[in-house]
N, C-alpha and C positions, 0 to 999 in steps of 0.2 A: 346296451352301451349308450353313453351320453356323448354328444359331440361338444366341441368347444363353445359354440354359440349358446347351447342350452345351459352349460355350466356358468357362463358369463351372465346370462339372463337370470338364472336362478339366484346367483349371488347378488345381482342388482336388486331383485325383488326382496331378498332377505334383508339387505341393508336398508331398503325403503321402509320395511316393516319395523326394523330395529330403531330407526330414527323417529318414526311417527307413532309406533305402538298400536294405534287403532287406525285402520284405513278403510274407507268406503269400498265396497265390493266393485263399484263401477270405476274406481280409480284406474286410469290407463296405465299407470306404472306397474300394476300387478295383474293386468288382464291375462297375460300368458300363464299365470298360475292356474287359471281355470281352463285354458285352451290346450295346454300341453301337459300330459300326465308325467312325462319325464322331468319337466321343470318343477312340477308340484312335488315330486318325490325328492328332488335335489334340495328344494327349499326346506322341506321337512328334515332332511339330513343335516343341513346347515344348522337348523334350529336345535336338533337333537344334540349335536356335538358341542353346542354352546349352552346346553342345559336350559333351553327355552322350548316353547311349543307353539304351533300355529293353531288357532281356533277360528272357525268360520261360522259366523252368525247369519241371521237373515239379511242384515244390512251391512255388516262390517267384518273385516278380517283383523284378528288380534294376534299380537305376538306377546306372550306372557312368560314370565320366568317360572321354572319348576321350583318346587319348595326348597330344595337344597342344591348347592353346588353351581349355581348359575354364574357365568362370567359377567352377566349384565344385570346388575342389581336394580330393583325398583326404587322409587323415592323412599318408600317405607324402610327397606333394608339399608339404604344409604344413610338414613337418619340414625338407624341403630348403630351402624358402623362408626358414625361420626360423633356419637354421644360424648365420648371422652374428650373430644376436641372443643366442645362448647364452653364458652365462658359464662359467667353468671349474668346472662342477659334475658332470662326468661325462656330460653330455648330448652329443649329436652336434655337433661343431664343424667337421669337415672332410669333404670329399667322399669321402675314402677310408673314413671311418667310416660314411658313408651307404651306400657300396657294400658294406661288410661286412654291414650290416643287410639289404641287398637280397639278398646271397648266402645269408644264413641263411633268408630267406623262400623263395628259390628251391630250396634244399635241402629245405625242408619241403614245398613244393608238389610237388617231384619224388617224394617219398615218397607223398604223398596221391594224386597222379596215377596212380602205379603201383597203389596200393591200390584206386582207384576202378574200375580196369579188370580187375585180376587178383585182388583180394581178399587183400591182404597181411595179416600179423598185426597191424599197427600199431594200427588203429582197432578191430579185433575185441577187443582186450584193453584197451580204454579209453584209447586215444591213445598219444602218445609222450612220454617223460619228457625234461626239459631235458637231462639227462646224455646220453641217447641221441642227441638232436639235435645236441648239442655234439660228440659223437663222429663223427657223420656229416659235420659241417662240417670237422672235422680231417682225416678221410679224404679228402675232396674236395681240400682245399688241399695236403695232402702228395702226393697223386697228381699234381696239377698241377705242383707244384714239381719232382717227378721228371721229368715231361715236359720241363720247361724246361732241365733239366741236359743233355738230348740235343738239344733244339731251343730255343735261347734266344729265338727270335722267335715261338714258338707263342702266347704270351699276346698279343703285339701283333697277330697275325693274327686272333685271336678278339676283339680289342678289349676285353680284360679285364686289369686291373692285377693279374695273378696273383702276381707276386713281392711287391708291396706288400701285398696282402691276406694272403699267407702270413706275412710278417714281422709285420704288425699282430696277427694271431691268435696267432702263436707266442709273442709277447712279452706277451700279456695273460693274467693269472692266471685260474684256472678259475672260482672263485666267491668271494663275499665272506667275510670272516673270520667266525668263529662268533658274534661279538657284533654283527655288522652285518646289517641287514635287506636282503633281495634287492630291488633297485630297477631299473627300466629305465634303464640307462646303459651307457657304453662302458668302464667301469673293469674289468669282468670278462667272461669268456666267457658266464657265466650271465646277466649283466646285458644283454649284447648280444642274446642269445636272447630274453630276457624283453621287451626293447624291440621286437624284430621281431614276436613273437607278439602283443604288445599291439596293434600296428597292425592285425593281422588280426582281433583280438577287437573292436576299435573299429569295424571294418567289418561286424561281426556274422557273421563267417565261421568262427570257432573259439570253443571254450570252454576257459578256463584254470583248472585246479584243482590246487593243491599242486604246482607246478612240473611239471605235465603238461598237454599241449595236445591237444585232441580236435577234429577237423574236424567241422563241421556240414554238413548237406545243401547249404546255400547255397554253401559253398566248392566242393564237387564240381560243382555246377551252373555256378559261375563258371569253373572250369577248363575244363569241357566247352564252354560257350557262348562264352567269350571267349579264353582263353589258347591253346587248341588251334589257333586260326587265326592266331596271331601267330608269325612266323618267328623273332624273337629269343628268345621263350620256348622254342621247340623247340630252338634252338641251345644255350641254357643247359642245358636238360634233358638233352640228349644228352651234354654234357660232364660233368654231374653224375652221370648214370647210369653213364657209363664209369668214373668214379672209385669209385662204390660197387658196381660190378660187378652192377648190377641186371640188365643184359642176360643175363649168364651164369646168374643165379639163376632167371630166368624162362624 
């Protein structure tokens, strides 16, 4: 049985996690999560009933949404829900544009995932520049497009709109004009990358400085604790790694 004080404390911890998404394990607001098993069970129950789950990494505690049915949408799913409300201002308006942002995130996660296990140069030298990430995305889409030349049904089997994504990326200019400020939008490749990385930044998983994105420990934990167990993530990563020849380099 749980007493009233435990229920109140568990609810307070859950709300703290809900507000901050990623919390340091040493945060005094959640210390009783580790000291009282009843409180820990209650927090997990609160999370489960709201279609979220608690993940504990080496340094952080995460509250993440489950794939479907969550009451608490992430920034990415909120963007998807609000697509139809966007005006013609360069914001996401179509599912294809949303998939393009998803691809950029997956290309970045593929790089981070490789770095977290193999120690790549990317984060050791202060992150990856937008130009480098843009080049990675181009490499992936060009590789996929070549595969489609020999096997037109390849994209359909992988359930990825490869041709449409290639055409969208190929016809989008690289960056804003000199007199324009970089904004998160789909008007330029840099704008798409900026929008994708801003989503991760809002989830407190990366840091963005001067068109350079650096992964935080929380992102490495999220990849290890959550994404590695997802089959679709592994399928995307395999296709992206093949395109960037990561397997050969490692």
